[in-house]
N, C-alpha and C positions, 0 to 999 in steps of 0.2 A: 622754246628756249634754244634750241639748236640754230634756229634761223637769225635769232637776235644776235648770237655770238658771231655768226658769219658776216652779219652787216656791220659790227663794231669797227673792224679795221677800214671798211670804206668810209664810214662817217669821220674817222678820224683823219683819213686823207682829205676829204672834202672840207673838213674844218681847218685844215693846213692852207689849203688854197684860198679860202675866204679870207684867212688872216692875212696872207700876202697882198690880197687885193685891197684890203683895208689899210694896210700899211701904204700902199702905193698911192691911195686916194685920201690919205690922212689929212692932207692939206686941203682936201675938198670940203665942202659944207655938208654936215650929217643932217639928212632929212628926217630920220626916225630912229628911235632906240627901243630895246626890249629889255625887260629885267634879266639881270645874269642868272645863270644857273638853271638847271632843269626844272620843270614843273611836274609835281606828283599828283597823280589822280587815281583814286580807288576803282577797281573794275566794278561793273554794275551801277555805275553812277547814273544820275537823272539826266536825260537829254537836256541841251540848251544850258548847260553850265558853263559859266565863264572861267577860262583857264588863266589868261593874262591879258593886261590892257598895254598896247603899244603908244609910246609917246611920239608924236610928230608934229611938225611945224604947220604953218597955216598953208592952205592949198596943197598940202601934200595928199596924194592918192595912195591908197594901200591896197594890194591884192596878194592873194595866195598864189604862189607859184609852185609850190610842192605841198601836197596835201595827201599823206598817206591813207591809203583805203578810203579817201573822201569821208573822213570822219570829222573834219573841222571846217569851220566857216567863220568870216569875219562879220561881226556886227558893229559898224562904226570902227573905233580903235580897238574894240575887245575881240580876242579869239575865243571862239565858242566851240563846244563839243556838240556835234550835230546828233548823235545818239549815244546810248549806253554802251561802254566798252566792256568787252569779255576778255578776260586775261588769257582764257584757254584756247579762243578763237583767232587771236592776234598771231601774226608772224612773228613779231617782236614785240618785246614789252617796252622797248624805248623807240618813241616815234619823234621824228624831226619835221617840223613844219617851217617851210620858208615864206616870208612875206617880203614882197617888193614895194619899196617906197618911191615914189616919183613925183616930179613937179616940173612944171612947164619952164623951159630954159636951164634945167639942172639935170645933172646926171643921176640916173636911178641908184637906188641902195637896196641891197638884198639884206634881210635879217632873218635868223633862224631861232626857232623855239623849240627845246627839246621836251618832250612829254613822256614822263615814265608812269606806266600803268601798274598798280599795285594789285598783286593777287589776293583773293579773299576766299574763305572756306564756304563755298557755295555749291559743292558737288558732293553727293554721297558715294561712299565707296560701292563697288560692284563686283560681284562674282562673274566668271565666265560663263556659268550656267546655274540655274537654280536647283538642279537636283544632281546628286553624284551618287554612283554606284561603286562599291569597293567590294573586293573579294579577299578573303584570308582564309587559310587553312586551320582547320581545328588544330590544336596542340601547338600553335605558334608560340614560340618563346616570348617570355615577358619582356617588355621594353623594345619589342621589335616595331618598326616603322610600317603602317599600313597604307598611307598616302600623304600627300601634301596638297592642301586646297587653299589657294591664296586668293584675295580680293584686290582689286586696283582701284585708285582714287586719283582723278585728273588733278587735283588740288596738290598732289605730291605731299600729302600729310602722312605721319606715321600712323599705322593701324593697329587696332587691338582686337584681339579674338578671344573668344569663350565658347566652351562646348556645352550643350545641354542635352540630356540632363547632367548636371554637374556631379551628381553621385553615381554615374553609370560605372559599374563594376568591371567593365571590360576594357574601356579605351579612355584615354586623357590626351590633352595637347602638350607638345614639348615644353612650350612657354607661351607668354600671352601675346607675343609679337610674332611667333612662328607658328603657323597652324598646321604642324605635322602631327598626324593621328598615331599614337603610340599604343601598343597592347599592353593593358594593365594587370590581366589576369588570364590563366589558360582558358582557351575556349573549347568547349565539348559540344560536338554537333548533337549528340543525344539530348542535350539539355538545351541548347539555343542554336537556331538555324539562320535567324535574321536579326539584326539590330538596327534600329532607326535612331539617328542623332540628327541634331540642329546645331549648326555652326554659325554664331553671331559675329559680326565684325562692326566697329565703329571708329570714327576718326578722332575721337577725344576720349581720353583714359576716364575721365569722370564727367561727362557732359552735364549731368544734372547739377554739378556744383559749380559749373562755369557759367559765365554771362555770354560766352561766345556760342554761336550757334554750332550744332553738331548733328551728324548724319550717321545712320546706321543701316545694315543690310544683313540678310540671312540666306543661308542655303541649307537645304536638306540633304542628309547623307544616308543611304542604306547599305549595311555592311552585310554582305552575304558570307556566311560560314560554309566552307567546303569540307566534305566528310573525307578522311583519309582512310586507307586500309591499315589500321592499327589494332584491330581486333580479329581473334580467330573465329571459326565457326562455333556456334552454340547449339548444344542437342536441346530439342523442344519436348516437353516443356522443362522449364528451368526456374530457378529462384535467383533473382537479381540481387546482387550485393555490390560493395565497392571497398577498395582498399587504397585509401588516398585519392589520387586522380584516376586510378585505374578502376575500370568496371568489369565485373564478373557476372556470370551467369552459371549457377551450379546445377547440374542434372542429378537427379536422384536414381537414374538408370531405368531400365525396362525389364518387364517380367511376363513370361509366358508359360504354357503347360503343353505338354505332349504326352501321348500314351505310349506305354512300354510295347515294344516290338510291333509298332504300328507307324508307317509313313504317311504323313499328311501331305496333300497336295497344295500347291499355292503358298502364297505369303502366310505367315503364321501370325495368329492374333495375339498382339501384346497389350500390356497395360504399363502406362496410361495411353499408349497409342503407338503407331508404327515409329520405327527408328527414323528420325528426321532430324537434321541440323541445318541452320540458316547462318548467313554471315552476321558476326556481330557487329558490324558497321551498319548503322541503320539505313543510310542512303545508298549502299552498295549492295549488289547481288552477285557476288562471286559465285562460280560454279563450285560445287561440293562433290567430292567423291567419298566412297566408304570402303573399308577394308576390316577384315577379322584379323586382329592382331594374335591373340592367343586363346586357349581354352577350347578349341576345335580340334583336339588331337585325333579324334576318331573320324574326322571329316564328315560329321553327321549333318552339319549345317552349312548353308551358303548364303552369301549376301550379294544383293545387286548394287554394283559400284555406283550407279547412277541415282537410284531410287532409295536405297537403303533398306529395302524389303528383304527379311530373312525367310529362307524356306528350307525343307529338309532334303538332304541328298539321299539320305537312307534312314531306316528306322533306328531308334535308340534300343540299346539292349542292356542298359544298366539303370537301375532305379536310383534315383536322387537328383540333385540339382546339377546342372551343366552351366557353367558361367563364362560367357564369352566376352572377350574385351574388343571393341569396335572402334575404329579410328575413323575421324571425319576430317578431311583437309581441304585447302584451296587448290584448284588445279593450276592457277597461275603462280601462286605463291604457297609452296609446300610447307614453308616455315610457319604458317598460320594454321595449326591444326588443333584438335581437342579428342579425348577418348571417353568412353562411356561402358558401362556393363549391362550385358542383357543375360538374365537368369532364366533357364528353362527347368521347370520341375518335371521330371519324368516319372510318371505314375501309372499304376494299373488302371485300365479303363473302367469306367463305371458302366455297369449293364442298366442300371435303373435310375431315372431321375426323380427328384422328389415329387410326391403327389399328396394332394390334399384328400381329407377323408370324403369331401363333397365337392362337386363342381360349382355349386351355387349355395350361398348361405344367406340367412335373414337375421337381422338384428334390430333391436329397438333401443330407443333413447327418449327420455322425457323432453319436453319442450323447455322446461326450465333448468335443465342440467347445465352445470357449470364446467368450464375446463378441468381436465383430469378425472372427469366422470368416466365410468366404464360403460361400454355398449352392453346391454342386457340380451339374454337369449330368448326370452319370451315376454309377454305383456303382464303376466300374472305375478311373477315372482321377481326378486332382484338378483338372481343369479347371473353372474357376468359372462358374456359371451366369450368363447375361446375357440380358436382354430388349431389344428394339428395337421402336420404333414408327415408322411411316412417316407422312408428310404429303404427299399428292399435289398439294397446292398448291405444292410447292417442288421444285425440281431435285433428282433422285435421292432424293426423298423426305425430305431431311434438313432439318427444322425448327429453327433454332436457339433459338427460344422454347419448345421442349418440355421438360417436366419431369415426372418420375416420382413418384408417390405410392403409399403403401400403405394398404389399408382392411382392416378388420375382423381385424387381428392386431397383437399387441404383441410378437411375437417378433423381426421383422426390420424393417429399413429398406432403402430402395433408393436408390442413388447416382444422380447426374444423368447417369452413363454407363450406366445400366441394370444394374449390379451389385447382387445382393441379399445383404446383410450381416447376420449374427446379431447381435441386440441383447441378449440374454439367454439363459441356459442353458435348454435345451428339456427339458422334463419328460414330454412325451407321446410317442407313437410316431409321430405324423404330426399336421400341422396344415394349414389351408388359408387362403388369403387372397385378396384381389383387388387387382390392380395397375392403376393409372391413369396414362394419358399425357394430361397437359392442355396445351393451348396457352395459354400465358400472355397471349397477345395477344387472342386472340378468346374464350378461356374454353371453347373445344370440347375434348372429351375422347374417349378410347376406354378400354375395359376389357379386362382378360384375367384369367383364373382361374390361380392357382398352387397345385398341392399339393407339400408338402414331406414326404418320407418321411425318417424317423429310422433310420439303418443302425447295425449293430454298430460299436463302438468299435474303432479300429485305433491303431497306435502313430505317431500323426502329431504332429509337433512342434508345440508351442503357439507363439503369437506371441512369447512372452518368451523361448523357447529357440532362436528361429531366429539364426543368426549363429555366429561361431567362439567355442568354448569357451575357458576360460583356459588349458588345457593346449596347445590348438593354437596360441594366441598366444604361448606360451612357447616351444614348438618353432619356430615362425617366427622369433621373435627371435635363438634360438641359430643357426639357419642363417645369418640375415642377419649376425650377429656374425662367424661362420666365414668367410664371403665376404669381409667387410670386412678381416679380418686377411690373408687370402690375397692380397687386392689390394694391400694395403700392403707384403707381403713382395715381391711381383713388381715393383711401382714402385720400391722401394728397390733391388733387384737391378739393374733397367734403369738407375737413376740412377748407381748404382755403376760399371756398365760404361761408360756414357757419360762419366763423370768420368775414369775411367782411360785410355781410349782415344781421346778427342777432343783433338787438338792444338789447336784453336782455344781450347778452355777453358784449356789451359796458357799460351797467348799472353795471353789476357786477364788471367789471375792474375799473369803476369810484368809486364804493363803497368801494372795497378793498383797493384801493389807494396804499400806499407805501409797503404793504405786499404782493402784487400780483407779482409774477415773470411771466412775459409775455415772450413768445418766439417771439413775433412779432418784426419785424426790426423797426417800427414806433409807435407812439403813436396816436391813432386816437382821443383822447380826447384833443389834443393840435394841431388844425389846423390854419394855418395862412391864413388870407383874406387880400385883399387889398380894402377897402371900398371907390370906386370911388364917391360915392354918397355925401361924406362929403369932398371933396376937394374945393378948391376956385372955386366959381360959375363963375367967369370971365375966368377960364382956358378952352381955347378952346378943350383941350384934354379930356375934361370929356366925351364928346359924349353922347347925350341923356339927357342932363340937370340933374336936381336934382331929378326927380321923381323916386320913388322907386317901384311903382306898375303901372301896365298897366290898361286901361280901362276895359279890359276883366276881366271875372270872374277869380278869382285866383285858381289854382289848386294845387294839391300836389307838383307839380314841381316849383311853384312859390316861395317856400321857400327852402333853402339849405338842402339837404338831410344829408349831412355830418355834423350833428350838432357839433359845436365847437366855439372856441373863438381865438381871437389873443392875445397873451400874450406878456407883455414886454420882453425885452431881458434878463434883470436880473432875471426875474422869470422863463423864459424859460429854464434855465439851472439847475433848483433845481433837487436835487437827494435825493431819499428816504435813510434815515440812516440805515433802517432795512434790505431792501432787494436790494437796488442798483438801483431801477427803477426810471426813470425820471417822476416826477408828477407834477401836478399843484396844489396840495392840500394845504391847509394852515395848517401848523403844529399846534399840540395843543399847548396851552399857547400862541399863537400869538395873538396880540390884534386885536379884531373885531371892525367893525364900531360901534357896539352898545356901546362898552366902550368908544368910542371918545367923547370928550366933545366939546362945542362950536358949531362953524358952521358946523363943519363936522358931528356932530350928527343930527342937523336939516336937513341938505342935505340929509343925510341918510334916515331919516324918510320919508321926501317927496318922494324920489324915491320908498320907499317900497309901500306906499299909492298908487302912480300912477301905479306901478307894478300890484298890486292886481286889480286894476279897469280894467287895460287893459286885464288881463287874463280872467276876467269874459266876456270880449267882444270877446274873442277868437282871440285877437291880439298878435302879437310878438313884444316884446320891446326889443330894442338894446340900451344898454348904452355905451357911449363913455367917456373915461376919458383919458386926455393927460396929460403926463408927461412935464418935462422940455425939454425933446427931443420929438419934435412933431411927430418924425417918429415912436415913439413906442406907439401904441394905443391898448388898451385893449377893446375887443368887447365881449360881453355876450349876448347870445341869450336865452331869457327866453321863455320856452314853455308855451302854452296856457292851458295845462292840466298837473297840477302837484298836487300830493297829499298834504294833510295838513302836512304830515311829511316832505315833501321836501320844503314847505314853511317855516316852522320853520328852517329847515337847511339853507336855503338861508338867511333868517333873521340874523342867528347868524353868518353866515360867511361872509355876505355883498357882496361887489364887488370882493373879492377874491375868494369866494366860486365857484365850478364847478358844474353846473346842465345840465345834458343832455337835449337835445331838441328832443323828438320824433316828428315824423311827426304829425303836426296838422291836425285834421279831416276837411274834406271838409265841406265848408258852402254853403247855398243858395247863388244865386246872389244878392238878396235884402240885406241880411245881409253883404255881402262883401262890397257893396256900401256904406252902412251907416257906415261901418268901416273905409272906404277910406275917407268919408267926415270929420269924427271925426279926423282922422289922419291928414288931410289937415288943420284943424281949430286948431289943435294943434301944427302945424308945426312951426309958429312963436314962441311960448313959448318954443319948443324944441330948436330952434336956440338960444334963449335968455339963456337958461341953458347951452347950449353948450360954449356960450361965457363967462358965469361965470366960467365955468370949466377951460376954457382956462386961464382967469384971475387968477384963484386959483392956 
């Protein structure tokens, strides 16, 4: 392009000179002419292509006087291209070809033909190198530029870039036409140390959607992340954690033991290990120094600045923990430091380590034993095997800080009580292991060997089958149900007997009256009797005449035990309005015999007086009152022992009141006879009163 621009002024001057010459010879005869204007031809055209045809007269000879880069030739009157033109290889994109026209006897004429070569997209874009390596520090700020990687294209077309993978979380391109690589997110050397990218370039934005040819090129990029000094020393071991983009490693400290009034030589043994710190930056190894900050007031301990090993400068003279604060810092950058604690337990020296009762033990296990089965102590019994260790520093040898461990075997575990338990199925005929008894306080231990023999299997229940079977539980439930039913039957029988034979229950039922909800099927306070002694005397069916008492001494059985009365039919169906129980009570507000006037009141008074007299004599008085229907007879049995409250109740309620008849106490034979004589003497008056009642 630059060559073409330099030659354009020269061509213009040449054109002016030619124009002047033509004007001078305008009167002369024109031997040939060429088409006006430049001739345009695309690059990479096929050879032997006609560019222009020159018009000439007869016997006019044509020849090329100026042929740039020998690219053209004449074929008759046609100007031809000798070979394909390459736009990028030409010195100028505008080529001028001079043709001389001559004829005998005439002056020669020179004609020019301007040829313009068009550029075509025939070259791909190219990177300066196929692989690039970039370096970037970790923690580089976001949107910072890492590098610029450009491609070139001789066709001078605009180029379009893209980064692969497009979803890379660390880098991006500034834009599609500028291949500047920008930091997208914070880089952490502990997370990523190297990132590989692929940069694509093409000379067409969307070549697949265009009919024009397009070209692409690629370059690989490796980004190396550099570790910077951004973390302090970390004591080991430590627990890694993070707070935002900051990474931390927290140490739990160290612990050791020393004996009272005893100085140990050399570095002290610590748990979980010696004091050690390393640079928190993964790829850096800065030198670390150590120092005790506080806790060493007695100058008992000292620390090696380079290694961190702690040793004793003198013996400890106080029992108890000593807590040291230890500092670890970088030599080159003292601002990068960290601290931890080292605790020493000062204790009295142990004189005796734990010892097993035996140095060698032998145990047995069945070949079909499942995990969680215990090792047995002999072949014949199922007694579990147990080991014990003694510590003579304690009374009776029982050290509470003693624990047991298993070494050199994966078949068994040992419990804190010394029982050895199977951990997995045994597939060998025997196995051996070592038991350790460790004092957790002092760290002293004792060992013993255990050899376990695998014996033939026997029908021993597995842990899953220990306990009651479903059939056993069903049988047990059936037995319990039968016992429960039997108990209910016995309880029902006893309650029934108590209900029937307890006079107190009847009294309670009689007193509660309409508010008692009884579950009994019948009411024992309303019993019906047929009094044969007061039937017609001439009736031969009476049997036994009209005597109520025998000559013999009356016993308890001489009086009816089921104390009750015969109620009229209309009163027998009365029902309590409050609880629905059939009763023979007189409701409140009903007229009592005391309120009756006339003959009724006098008759009532006579009966009450006679009733009191006979009670004193221990007799039972039975009153009969007949209604219009002679079949309805009310019988009331009045007991011979009634409290004053019951007498008042009887006086108030009259003939309709219900009084329970408890069994009368036994009397002497003489008292019974006198009662019979008085009864016979009053028989006549009783009959007369009975007749009056019938008339009434």
